[in-house]
N, C-alpha and C positions, 0 to 999 in steps of 0.2 A: 504493500500500500504506500510506503514512503516514497517509492519511485514515481508513483502516479502523481503525488502532490508536488514533487520536484518538477515534473514535466509541466504541470499546470502553472507553477510559478514562472517557469521559463517562457511559456507561451505568453503570459501577461507582460513579460519584459520585451516581447517582440522577437523572441528567439525562433529560429526556423527548426521545425520538428524533424527528427531523423526518421520518423515513422514512414513506412512505405504502405502502398495499397494493401499488400498482403497482410499487414499487421492489423488492420481495422475492419476489413470486409470479409464476408463469407459469401459463398455462391451455392445456389441450388437450382433445381429446375424451375423455370419461371411460372408463376401463376397467372391467370388471366389479368391483363392490364399491368402486369409486373415485369420487372427486369431480371429477376432471379438473383439480384445483388442484395446482400443483407448487411445492414449496419445496426449494431447493437440490438439485434433481434427483430428489426423492421425491414420488410422487403420494400425496396425503392420502386416507385411507380414509373410508368412511362411519362414522357413530357408532352404537354399539349403544344403543338406547333403553331406557327403564325396563322395557319388556315383556320384555327379556332378562335381568332381574334374577335369575331363578331359576338361570341358568347360573353366576352369581357365587357362589352358595351351595351348589353341588353338594358332596355329601359326599365325592366322589372327588377333589375339588380338592387336598386335602392330600396324598393318595397320589401324584397325578400331577405336582404342581408343588412339593412340599416347602415349602408356605407357612409352616409353623411354623418351619422352619429359617431362612427369610428373615427373619422377625420377630426371631428370637433373635440373628441375626448383625448386625442394624442397630446402628450405633454410637450408642447411646442411654445417657443417664444417667436416674436416677429423676425428675429435675426438668426434663428436656428439653421444649422446645416443638417439636412436630412437626406438620407439615401433610401430610395425606393428600389429594392432588389427584386428582380423578376418583374420589372415595371410593366411589361406587356405593352398595351396601347397607351399607357399613361393615365389610366382611369383614376388612380390615386395621386399620381404625380401632379396633375393639374389642379386637383382639389387642395392638395397640401400647399402648392405654390401660392394660393390665395391667402393662406394663413401666415406664411413666412415671407411677407412682402419685402423685408430687408435682409432676408437670408437666401439660401440656395437649396433647391431640390435636385439631387443627382439621380437620374433615372438610369438604372443598370439593367441590361438584358444581354443575353448571348446571341440573340437573333437580330440580324441586320434589319429585317423587315419591320420588327417592332420599333427599333430605334428610328428608322426612317419615318415611320408613322408619327412618332412623337415630335420629331424635328419639324415635319411639315405642319403639324397642328400648332406647334409653338409659333412658327412664322405667321401663320394665318391669324392667330389670336394676338400677335404682337406681345408675347409674354417674354420677359427678360431674365427671369430667375430660375430657369431650368437648364441643366447641363446633362448631356447624355454620355454614358461611358459603356463601351462594350466589355462585358465580363467574359470569363471563360468558365469551363466546368469546374475549375479548381480555385478560382479567385474572382473577387468582385472588382479588382484592379483600382481600388481607392487607396490613396496614401494612408499610412499608419497615423492613428490618433488625430484624425481630421474631421470626424463626424459626430454630431451630438446625438442623433437618433437614427437608427436603421429600422425600416419597416419591411416586413416580409408577409405578404398576404397570399395565402394559398399557393405558395411557391416552394417552400422549404422541402416538402415531401417529394418533390420532383428532382431535387438535386442529385445528380449521378455520383457526386463526390461530396457528400454532406460534411464529412470530417474536414477535408481541405477547405471547403467553403466556410465552414464554421470558424476555423482558425483565421482565415482572411477577414471575416466579419469582426471577430474579437479584436484583431489588430487595428482595424480601421476606426473603431470607436475611441473617442477621447476618454480620459479617465473620468469615471462617473457617467459616461454615456450610456444610453439605453437601447436595447433591442426589443422591438415589439413584434411578436410573431403571431400571426392569425392563421388558424387552421380549422377546418370543419371538424366538429366533435365526433370522434370515433365512438364515444360512450353512448351516443344517441342514435339508435337504429332508425329513427324517423327522419334523420337528415338524408335527403335524397341524392347522395353522392357515392360514387364507387368506393369500395372498402379501402383501397390503397391510396385514395385521395383524401382520406380522413386521418387524423392523428389524435391520440389520447393525451391528456395532460401529463400523465405519468411518463409516456414515451418522449414527449417534447422536453420535459424537465431533465430526463435521463441524458438525452443527447446534448442539450445546450450547457448544462452544468459541467459536463465533461470538458468543456472548453475553458472552464474557470470563471464563467459568468455566474452572477448570483441571481437566483430566482426571486422575484419580488411579489408577483401577483398573477392571478388568472381572473380577469374581469368577466362577468356573465351577462353583460348588457346586450350582446348580439343574439339574434334568434337562433343561429345555427353554428356559430364559430366560437372557439376559444380566442381570447385576447391575452396572450401570455407576455409578461414584461420581465426582462432580465437587465441587470446593470453590471457594467464593468467596474471592478474595484478601483 
């Protein structure tokens, strides 16, 4: 156990982990909608591609998921630096930009089509405080200790390399910075989402605290999703 705590301490200092893929992942025959890649007991799901972008912008999304309530409750100041990871079409990016009028929203995605969509929409709306960054499957490509809050909405469960991405996220947060992770509740069988696209509180906390981040709360104000908040020491 002492080696685990030494590792977490070094991650917080920005140290590059010597772990390899073989250390943290297991593999099995893939289940429906799954990749067969296992991280801390969870099978990673397939990724929704840019062809599913229309789903992200459904007009019914606000009614079904209370997305405006989520944005309004995020712990933000007008000058906050926020990263929207797995930004997709920028559904949350543009809403957050209206709250951090003297700050910046960094929209990160690995798909060029999504980033192009955001950039075109930004020009059309003459919005100045959004920046796009292309991430990779192993990194969000944001400088260390530069972000006040990182938001992940229905994206973490699709990361093909959640451990590497988690380390990247933890390093990008400023000291005291927060990670807000939103996922459909696996504990609720009435949530109409495929099994591997839902996560339990227990599993999320297990994976994120492994990075050295501190679990603060799981808010229950959304109808279908967990809102789990973690803080960097």
